[in-house]
C-alpha positions in Angstrom: -47.6 -7.9 -55.0 -46.1 -10.8 -57.4 -45.7 -14.5 -55.7 -41.6 -13.8 -55.4 -42.2 -10.5 -53.1 -45.2 -12.4 -50.6 -43.2 -14.7 -50.3 -40.5 -13.1 -49.2 -42.9 -10.8 -47.0 -43.9 -14.2 -45.3 -40.3 -15.0 -45.0 -39.6 -11.6 -43.0 -42.4 -11.5 -40.9 -41.4 -14.9 -39.8 -37.9 -14.2 -39.1 -39.2 -11.7 -37.1 -41.2 -13.2 -34.7 -38.8 -15.9 -34.2 -36.0 -13.4 -33.1 -38.4 -11.0 -31.2 -38.2 -13.0 -28.0 -34.4 -12.9 -27.9 -34.6 -9.0 -28.6 -36.2 -8.3 -25.8 -34.3 -10.7 -23.9 -31.0 -9.1 -25.2 -32.3 -5.5 -24.8 -33.2 -6.1 -21.1 -29.9 -8.2 -20.7 -28.1 -4.8 -21.7 -29.7 -3.0 -19.2 -29.2 -4.6 -16.3 -25.0 -4.5 -17.5 -25.9 -0.6 -17.8 -27.5 -0.6 -14.5 -24.5 -2.7 -12.4 -21.8 -0.9 -14.2 -23.4 2.6 -13.1 -23.2 1.2 -9.4 -20.5 0.1 -9.8 -18.9 3.5 -10.9 -21.1 5.2 -8.4 -20.3 3.4 -4.5 -21.2 5.5 -1.7 -17.6 3.5 -0.2 -14.3 4.5 -1.7 -10.8 4.2 -0.9 -8.1 6.3 0.1 -4.1 4.9 0.5 -1.4 6.9 1.9 1.9 6.9 1.2 5.1 8.5 1.3 6.2 9.2 -1.7 9.2 9.4 -3.5 10.5 9.2 -7.2 8.6 8.6 -10.1 9.1 5.3 -10.4 8.6 4.8 -6.5 5.4 6.4 -6.9 4.5 3.9 -9.9 5.1 1.3 -7.5 2.5 2.5 -5.2 -0.2 3.0 -7.7 0.3 -0.4 -9.3 -0.1 -1.6 -5.9 -4.2 -0.6 -6.2 -4.7 -3.1 -9.0 -6.8 -5.2 -7.0 -9.0 -2.5 -5.5 -9.8 0.1 -8.3 -12.5 -1.9 -10.1 -14.4 -2.4 -7.0 -14.4 1.2 -5.8 -13.1 4.9 -6.0 -9.4 5.2 -5.3 -7.1 8.3 -4.2 -3.3 8.2 -3.1 -2.4 10.8 -1.4 1.7 10.6 -1.3 3.4 12.3 1.5 3.9 12.7 4.7 0.7 13.3 6.5 0.2 16.8 4.2 -2.7 18.4 4.5 -2.6 19.6 1.3 -2.1 16.2 -0.2 -4.8 14.7 1.6 -7.5 17.6 0.6 -6.6 17.1 -2.8 -7.7 13.0 -3.1 -10.9 14.2 -0.6 -11.9 16.5 -3.0 -11.9 14.3 -5.7 -13.9 11.5 -3.7 -16.6 13.9 -2.8 -16.9 14.7 -6.6 -17.4 11.1 -7.6 -19.8 11.0 -4.9 -18.7 9.2 -1.9 -19.4 9.0 1.2 -17.3 6.7 3.1 -13.9 6.6 3.1 -11.5 3.6 3.8 -8.2 5.5 4.6 -5.0 2.5 3.9 -1.9 4.0 5.6 1.0 2.3 3.5 3.6 2.8 6.1 6.0 0.0 7.5 4.8 1.4 11.0 1.0 1.9 12.0 2.0 4.1 14.5 3.5 6.9 11.1 1.3 10.1 11.6 -1.6 8.5 12.9 -2.6 10.7 15.5 -1.5 14.0 12.8 -3.8 12.3 10.2 -6.8 11.4 12.3 -6.7 15.4 13.3 -6.4 16.2 10.0 -9.7 14.6 8.1 -11.1 15.5 11.6 -12.3 12.2 13.0 -10.3 13.8 16.6 -9.7 17.5 17.5 -6.6 18.8 17.0 -6.1 20.6 13.7 -6.2 24.0 12.8 -9.0 25.6 10.4 -7.0 25.9 7.1 -5.0 29.0 6.5 -4.4 29.9 10.2 -0.7 27.5 10.8 1.7 28.1 8.7 3.8 25.1 7.0 7.1 23.9 8.7 9.8 25.1 6.6 12.5 22.6 7.9 10.8 19.4 6.2 11.8 18.6 2.1 8.5 17.8 1.8 5.2 19.4 2.0 4.0 19.0 5.5 0.5 21.1 5.7 -1.5 20.8 8.7 -5.0 21.8 9.0 -8.9 20.3 9.4 -10.2 19.6 6.0 -13.9 20.9 6.1 -15.8 17.9 4.8 -18.9 15.6 5.3 -17.2 12.3 4.2 -17.2 9.9 7.2 -13.2 8.4 7.4 -12.3 4.4 8.3 -8.8 4.4 9.7 -6.6 1.1 9.3 -4.6 1.2 12.1 -1.5 -1.4 11.0 1.2 -0.8 9.3 2.9 -3.3 6.7 5.4 -4.4 9.8 1.9 -5.5 11.0 0.7 -7.4 7.9 1.2 -11.3 7.9 0.9 -10.4 4.2 4.4 -9.7 4.3 5.7 -12.9 5.8 5.6 -14.2 2.3 7.0 -11.3 0.7 9.9 -11.5 2.7 10.4 -15.6 1.6 10.1 -14.7 -1.9 12.9 -11.9 -1.6 15.9 -14.2 0.7 14.9 -16.8 -1.9 15.5 -14.7 -5.2 19.0 -14.5 -3.5 19.4 -17.7 -1.5 22.2 -19.9 -3.0 23.6 -21.9 0.4 21.3 -21.2 3.0 22.8 -23.0 6.0 26.2 -20.7 5.2 23.8 -17.9 4.7 22.5 -15.0 6.9 20.1 -12.3 6.2 19.9 -9.1 7.2 16.7 -7.0 7.1 16.9 -3.5 7.1 14.3 -0.6 8.2 14.2 3.2 8.4 13.6 3.1 11.7 12.4 5.9 14.1 13.9 8.3 16.5 12.1 7.2 19.6 14.3 4.1 21.3 10.7 2.2 22.5 8.2 3.1 18.8 12.0 1.9 17.3 11.8 -1.4 19.4 8.8 -2.1 18.7 9.3 -1.6 15.1 12.1 -4.1 15.3 10.1 -6.9 17.2 7.3 -6.2 14.8 9.3 -7.0 11.6 11.2 -10.1 13.6 7.5 -11.6 13.5 7.6 -10.8 10.0 10.3 -13.4 9.4 9.0 -16.5 11.1 7.8 -17.9 8.4 11.8 -17.4 6.5 13.3 -19.2 9.3 11.0 -21.8 9.7 11.3 -22.9 6.1 14.2 -21.2 4.8 17.3 -23.2 6.3 19.0 -20.3 6.7 22.3 -19.8 9.4 20.2 -16.3 10.6 17.9 -14.0 10.5 18.1 -10.3 12.0 16.5 -7.3 11.6 18.1 -3.6 12.2 17.0 -0.1 11.7 19.0 2.6 10.6 16.9 5.3 12.1 17.7 7.1 9.2 16.5 11.0 9.9 18.2 10.8 13.7 21.8 11.3 12.8 22.3 11.2 16.5 21.5 8.0 16.4 22.1 6.9 13.2 26.0 6.3 13.5 25.6 3.7 16.4 22.8 2.0 13.8 25.0 2.0 10.9 27.8 0.7 13.0 26.1 -2.4 14.5 25.1 -3.1 10.8 28.4 -3.2 9.4 29.7 -4.3 12.5 27.2 -7.7 11.9 27.6 -8.1 8.2 31.6 -8.3 8.6 31.3 -11.0 11.4 28.6 -13.2 8.9 32.1 -12.8 6.4 34.4 -13.4 8.4 33.5 -17.0 9.5 32.2 -18.0 6.1 29.2 -17.0 6.1 27.2 -14.8 3.3 25.2 -11.7 4.1 21.7 -11.1 1.9 20.4 -8.0 2.7 16.2 -7.6 2.1 15.2 -3.8 2.8 11.5 -3.9 4.6 10.5 -0.3 3.0 8.0 -0.3 0.4 10.3 0.3 -2.2 13.5 0.4 -3.2 17.0 0.0 -1.4 17.6 3.2 0.3 20.5 4.4 1.6 22.1 1.3 2.2 24.4 0.9 -0.9 26.4 4.0 0.5 26.0 2.4 4.4 27.5 -1.0 3.4 29.4 0.4 0.9 33.3 -2.2 1.3 31.4 -5.1 2.7 30.6 -8.5 1.0 27.0 -9.2 0.7 24.0 -10.0 -2.0 21.3 -7.9 -2.8 18.9 -7.4 -5.5 17.6 -4.2 -4.0 13.5 -4.9 -4.2 11.7 -3.3 -1.4 8.8 -4.7 -0.8 7.1 -3.8 -3.7 6.5 -5.0 -6.5 4.8 -8.1 -5.0 1.0 -9.6 -5.1 0.9 -9.9 -1.4 1.5 -6.0 -0.7 -1.6 -5.6 -3.6 -3.5 -8.6 -1.1 -3.1 -6.4 1.9 -3.9 -3.0 0.4 -7.3 -5.0 -0.8 -7.8 -6.6 2.9 -7.4 -3.6 4.7 -10.0 -1.8 2.0 -12.6 -4.6 2.4 -12.5 -4.1 6.5 -12.7 -0.8 6.4 -15.7 -0.7 4.0 -17.4 -3.8 6.2 -17.0 -1.1 9.4 -18.3 2.0 7.5 -21.6 -0.4 6.5 -21.6 -0.9 10.6 -20.5 2.0 12.2 -20.3 2.3 15.8 
């Protein structure tokens, strides 16, 4: 071995011994990161988000609203009006991921919407038949399968709807501020879907009115009024539609400018046609997209995750 080769050999060995501790530490760090990633993708808890569903844009807005929770645990979205078929497909996908406990967040305006029906389908209360023993209703425009899903998953259901959520207060504030030009001479009309039961519909109005308290105290508008259209109950929709139109027309007559805010998950619904011929300002944005809706989903999911840790 010549002198030059010997010197190179000594240099390489010294470099190895100097670098060896750092290589060991790097390998150890890589193993920890790999373990963390594995745990993040195989938790016992998962989220099942229920939403009515609609156009491709409507559905995509809901999927985007889960962005804050998808990094924390597996998330499935079941579109429909508590349809057993949609729910079961989501449940099966969560099962394949090894999920044992599932928080069910129901993204409906009212927490009462399909609450007991969902409990029955998920098997947390009795009442749903076995699959294949009942017929799906044919009078609805969306699938409404009703059967008990057979699964070992434990379900923890949210009770609140968006009308109960204080996070929506800021959504209403931001929607009004986008449209407001001269607050003292403006009225905001908040319109929601509504329901057929007079008692339940009154609760819709009462709860959504609570969501406007911050806007009333901070924006300086002449008035903020909540209405429901009772969209799917034609015997009551006519009167509801007349009440909304009369309020807007009177506001315009006395020199006030109406701004219309839909308290809907997404979009403006049928309100353009309902308000045809009236003078008002609107950007036709529903509750989505807004970061506070994402926040509400994350908050509800975390509450249910904690409940799953301490089951009664």
